[in-house]
C-alpha positions in Angstrom: -10.4 -154.6 -61.8 -14.3 -153.3 -62.4 -15.5 -149.5 -63.0 -18.3 -150.3 -60.5 -20.8 -151.7 -62.2 -23.6 -154.1 -60.7 -24.1 -156.1 -62.9 -21.2 -156.8 -63.3 -20.2 -157.7 -59.7 -22.4 -159.5 -59.8 -21.1 -161.4 -62.5 -18.2 -161.9 -61.1 -19.5 -162.5 -57.4 -21.2 -165.2 -59.3 -19.1 -166.8 -61.5 -15.9 -167.4 -58.8 -18.6 -168.8 -56.4 -19.7 -171.1 -58.3 -15.6 -172.4 -59.6 -14.7 -171.9 -55.9 -12.1 -169.3 -57.1 -11.2 -165.9 -53.6 -12.2 -162.7 -55.9 -11.4 -159.4 -54.5 -12.9 -157.1 -56.2 -11.0 -153.1 -56.9 -13.0 -151.3 -58.5 -12.0 -148.0 -60.6 -13.3 -145.0 -59.5 -10.5 -143.0 -61.2 -12.8 -141.3 -64.1 -15.4 -141.3 -61.6 -12.7 -138.6 -59.9 -12.8 -136.6 -63.2 -15.5 -136.0 -64.1 -16.7 -134.8 -60.6 -13.7 -133.0 -60.9 -15.7 -131.0 -64.8 -18.7 -131.0 -63.1 -17.1 -128.7 -60.5 -15.7 -126.7 -62.4 -19.7 -125.8 -64.0 -20.4 -125.0 -60.7 -17.8 -123.3 -59.1 -14.7 -120.8 -59.5 -12.5 -120.6 -56.4 -10.4 -124.0 -56.8 -11.2 -124.6 -52.8 -14.2 -124.5 -53.3 -14.4 -127.4 -56.4 -11.8 -129.5 -54.5 -14.0 -129.1 -50.4 -17.2 -130.3 -53.7 -15.5 -133.0 -55.5 -14.2 -134.4 -52.1 -17.3 -134.6 -50.6 -19.4 -136.3 -53.7 -16.4 -137.9 -53.9 -17.4 -139.9 -49.9 -21.1 -140.4 -51.3 -20.1 -142.4 -54.5 -17.5 -144.9 -52.1 -20.9 -145.3 -49.6 -23.1 -146.2 -52.0 -24.7 -142.9 -53.1 -24.0 -142.0 -57.0 -27.4 -141.6 -57.8 -28.0 -138.6 -55.3 -24.3 -136.7 -56.4 -26.1 -137.3 -60.4 -29.3 -135.9 -59.3 -27.8 -133.0 -57.1 -25.9 -132.1 -60.0 -29.1 -132.1 -61.9 -31.2 -130.1 -59.8 -28.3 -127.8 -58.9 -28.1 -126.5 -63.2 -31.8 -126.0 -63.7 -31.7 -123.6 -59.6 -29.2 -122.0 -61.4 -30.8 -122.4 -64.8 -27.7 -123.5 -66.8 -27.2 -123.0 -71.0 -24.5 -123.2 -73.2 -21.6 -124.6 -72.9 -22.0 -125.7 -69.2 -25.1 -127.0 -69.5 -23.6 -129.2 -71.8 -20.2 -130.1 -69.7 -22.8 -131.0 -67.2 -25.2 -133.5 -69.0 -22.3 -134.9 -70.7 -20.5 -136.3 -67.9 -23.5 -136.5 -65.7 -24.2 -139.6 -69.3 -20.1 -140.9 -69.2 
């Protein structure tokens, strides 16, 4: 079970290969899902809108496009001119 860190995964693959072990990697994305929900609260009020946004971003992340999700959140925050607690929430979640 890994958190998706590419260096960590490469290390595990190298370790398994060296020792001739069969390796199954399971990525823990639950914390990422939690961050997406918290970020959605910054941008949207309606639950269905939040849900659609989170679902779409989660698909992107699971397809290796996490940098696009992060960049999009930053652009949206800039365009909406977020300040105060909303900006703080977004920045905190983006760093995690």
